[in-house]
C-alpha positions as CSV (number, residue, x, y, z in Angstrom):
1,X,57.1,98.9,130.6
2,X,58.8,98.0,127.3
3,X,60.0,101.6,126.8
4,X,61.8,101.5,130.2
5,X,63.3,98.1,129.3
6,X,64.5,99.5,125.9
7,X,66.1,102.5,127.6
8,X,67.8,100.3,130.2
9,X,69.1,98.0,127.4
10,X,70.5,101.0,125.5
11,X,72.3,102.3,128.6
12,X,73.7,98.9,129.3
13,X,75.0,98.6,125.8
14,X,76.6,102.1,125.9
15,X,78.3,101.4,129.2
16,X,79.5,98.0,128.0
17,X,80.9,99.6,124.8
18,X,82.9,102.1,126.8
19,X,84.2,99.5,129.1
20,X,85.3,97.1,126.3
21,X,87.0,100.0,124.5
22,X,89.0,100.9,127.6
23,X,89.9,97.2,128.0
24,X,91.0,97.2,124.4
25,X,93.3,100.2,125.1
26,X,94.6,98.6,128.2
27,X,95.3,95.4,126.3
28,X,97.2,97.3,123.7
29,X,99.2,99.1,126.3
30,X,100.1,95.9,128.2
31,X,101.0,94.1,125.0
32,X,103.2,96.9,123.5
33,X,104.5,98.7,126.6
34,X,108.0,97.3,126.3
35,X,108.1,96.6,122.6
36,X,111.0,97.9,120.6
37,X,109.8,100.1,117.7
38,X,113.2,101.8,117.1
39,X,113.6,100.1,113.7
40,X,110.8,102.4,112.5
41,X,112.3,105.6,113.9
42,X,111.2,108.6,111.8
43,X,108.7,106.4,109.8
44,X,104.9,106.7,109.5
45,X,102.7,103.9,108.0
46,X,99.0,104.2,107.4
47,X,96.5,101.8,106.1
48,X,94.4,103.5,103.4
49,X,92.2,100.6,102.3
50,X,91.7,96.9,102.7
51,X,89.7,94.6,100.5
52,X,89.6,90.9,99.6
53,X,92.6,91.3,97.3
54,X,94.8,94.1,98.5
55,X,95.9,96.2,101.4
56,X,96.9,99.7,100.4
57,X,99.4,101.4,102.7
58,X,101.1,104.8,102.7
59,X,104.7,104.9,103.9
60,X,106.6,108.1,104.6
61,X,109.1,109.7,106.9
62,X,107.6,111.0,110.1
63,X,106.8,114.7,109.7
64,X,108.5,115.0,106.4
65,X,106.6,117.3,104.1
66,X,107.0,115.0,101.0
67,X,104.4,112.7,99.5
68,X,104.3,109.1,100.7
69,X,105.1,105.9,98.9
70,X,101.9,104.0,98.0
71,X,102.3,100.3,98.6
72,X,100.0,97.5,97.6
73,X,100.1,94.3,99.6
74,X,98.4,91.0,98.7
75,X,95.7,90.5,101.4
76,X,96.3,86.7,101.6
77,X,100.1,86.4,101.2
78,X,101.0,89.7,102.8
79,X,103.6,90.2,100.1
80,X,104.2,93.5,98.4
81,X,102.8,93.5,94.9
82,X,103.5,97.1,93.9
83,X,105.3,100.2,95.2
84,X,104.4,103.6,93.6
85,X,107.3,105.9,94.2
86,X,106.5,108.5,91.5
87,X,105.5,111.3,93.9
88,X,108.3,110.8,96.5
89,X,110.8,110.6,93.7
90,X,109.4,113.7,92.0
91,X,109.1,115.8,95.1
92,X,111.9,114.7,97.4
93,X,114.3,112.7,95.2
94,X,113.0,109.6,97.0
95,X,113.9,108.9,100.6
96,X,113.3,105.1,101.1
97,X,114.7,102.2,99.2
98,X,112.4,99.3,98.2
99,X,114.3,97.1,100.8
100,X,113.5,99.6,103.6
101,X,109.9,99.8,102.5
102,X,109.6,96.0,102.5
103,X,111.2,95.8,106.0
104,X,108.8,98.5,107.4
105,X,105.7,96.9,105.8
106,X,106.6,93.4,107.2
107,X,107.1,94.8,110.7
108,X,103.8,96.8,110.4
109,X,101.7,94.0,109.2
110,X,102.8,91.7,112.1
111,X,101.3,94.3,114.5
112,X,97.9,94.5,112.7
113,X,97.5,98.2,113.4
114,X,95.8,100.7,111.1
115,X,98.3,103.5,111.7
116,X,101.8,103.4,113.3
117,X,104.4,106.2,113.5
118,X,107.6,106.6,115.3
119,X,109.1,110.1,115.5
120,X,112.7,111.2,115.8
121,X,112.5,111.0,119.6
122,X,111.2,107.4,119.6
123,X,107.6,108.4,120.6
124,X,105.3,105.7,119.2
125,X,102.0,106.8,117.7
126,X,99.3,104.2,117.2
127,X,95.8,103.8,115.9
128,X,95.1,100.1,116.1
129,X,91.5,100.1,114.9
130,X,90.6,103.0,112.6
131,X,91.7,104.8,109.4
132,X,92.4,108.0,111.4
133,X,95.1,109.9,113.2
134,X,96.8,108.0,116.1
135,X,95.0,108.2,119.4
136,X,97.6,106.5,121.5
137,X,101.2,107.6,122.1
138,X,103.9,105.8,124.0
139,X,106.2,108.6,125.2
140,X,109.9,107.9,125.1
141,X,112.1,108.8,127.9
142,X,113.8,111.4,125.7
143,X,110.6,113.4,125.3
144,X,109.2,116.1,127.5
145,X,105.4,115.7,128.2
146,X,104.9,119.3,126.9
147,X,105.8,118.0,123.5
148,X,102.6,115.9,123.5
149,X,100.3,118.9,123.6
150,X,97.5,117.2,121.8
151,X,97.5,114.2,124.2
152,X,96.8,113.7,127.9
153,X,98.4,111.2,130.2
154,X,96.5,107.9,130.3
155,X,98.8,105.7,132.3
156,X,102.5,105.1,132.7
157,X,104.2,106.4,129.6
158,X,101.0,106.2,127.5
159,X,99.0,109.2,126.4
160,X,95.7,109.4,124.7
161,X,94.5,112.0,122.2
162,X,92.6,114.8,123.9
163,X,88.9,114.5,123.0
164,X,89.1,110.8,122.2
165,X,85.9,109.2,123.0
166,X,86.4,105.9,124.8
């Protein structure tokens, strides 16, 4: 009897997890469906680590084959404490100013995402929860759906990464 109960509880938890993850995706979509991300056009920001003192972010141009800026942000104040621009300056003669980086970081931190990118066609790539590649894309009106070959239509203008486990 207890074995059947345990199996039933595990199935219930698994189904509940899938349902809550879908609700989470739907909540993100409804919250950001009409948000303007154009100020981040051709920019990619990724959280690399978070601890009690610092948030470490990588900031780069979207699809630019140059090293990113490494930015340290105070976890409590959300103020930039350091920008490492050695690699972008060495490899690509730099491509963002400190003022641009500060603007991008301030915008990004308000959203509380782990990854956010906006390409040249205004497609918005999001991973709200994990240190991983974006699994949600809001397709811009300028883009052909064929351009999103690694994603499948989820709803409206939103696409989800193929193989993403909800």
